[in-house]
N, C-alpha and C positions, 0 to 999 in steps of 0.2 A: 718547628715543623715548617717545611717549605710549602708555600702555596703558589700555584701557578694559575694565572687567569688569562685565558685566551679571548681574543676579540677580533673583529674585522670581517667575519664571514657574511654571507648574504646570498641572494639569488641573482645570478648573472646569466647572460646568454653565451653560447659557445664563442670562443675567440676573445672574450673580454678578460679583464684582469681584476685581481683582488690583492690586497696586502693584509696579511694577518699579523697580529702582534701577540706576544705572550710576555706578561709582566710577572716577575718573580718577587716573592716577599723577602728574599734574602739576596745577597750579592751573587750575581751569576759568575763573577770572576772565580768563585770557589768551585764552580761546576765545570769540569774539564771539557766535557762534550755535551752539547745540547742538541736535541733533535725535535723535529716535527714529525708527528705520526698522524695517520688517518684511519678511520674505520667506516667503511661503507656498509649499508644494510645487508645483513646476512653474511658478512665477511669478517675475517679476523683483522685486528688492528695491525697496521704495517708502518714501517719506518719509511718516510719519503725523503728526508734530508737530515743531515747532521753537520754540526760545525764545531771545531775545536776552540779552545780558549784563544789560540793563536790566529784563528780565522780560516783555517783550512776546512773546506766544505766538500761533502760528498752527497750524491743524489741517487735515488732509485732510477733505474733505466726509464721507467714510465713517465718521469717528470724532468729528466735531464734536458737541459737547454730551454726549458720553459719556466722552471721555478728557481728562485734564488734565495738562499738562507743567509741571514746576517745577524750579528749580535752587537748590541751597544752595552758594554759592561757598565758604563757610567749610569745608564738608565735602567739597568737590570732587566733589559728587554731583548727578546729574540724575535726576529721578523721572518716572514715568509712571503716573498713577492711571487705571485702566481700570474703568469701571462699565458695567453693562448689557451685558456681553459677549455676543457672538453667535458662532455657529459660524464665520462668515466672518472672524472675528478670529484664527483659528488660524494661527499662524506662528511663526517664530523672530524675536525682537525684538532689535535692536541699537541702540546709541547711537554717535554720531559727531558730528563737527563738520558744519556745513553751509557750504560743500560738504564732502564726506567726505574730509578730508585725511589721516586717520590709518588705521593698519592696523586692520582689523575685528577685534573680539573674537569670542569663541565664541558670543555671543548667549545668550538665554534662551528656552526653548520655552514657548509658551502654547498650550494646547489647550482648546478650548471644545466640549464634547460632552455630550449627555445619556446 
C-alpha cells in the first residue's frame, strides 16, 4: 500500500514562499505522473500541478509562473516550490498520482494571511 506524507506547510504573509515535500513509501519511479492537489475550505479538491516521470510539468492557470513542481526519484520525493503566495492559495495541499490512485494522506496546511 502506497503511503504519501506531505510536509512543509505553514502560515506565511502574501508574497512569501514555501516549499512543500511529499515522501512516498514506494519508489516514485513507478508512478508515471505525480500531482499536487489542494482543497480550500468549502471547495472541491483541485489539481494545481503535475509532473511526469520524465520531468515534464503542467500547472493550473491560477498558479502558473508562481509554483514549480519537481521530483527526485532517488529520494522518492516530489516537491512544490510556491512563490509569491496569495491569500487565495490558502488550502490543505496533498500529493497523489494522476489520476489519484492512492489513499490520500493528511496533507499539509498552507495559510497565506497578513
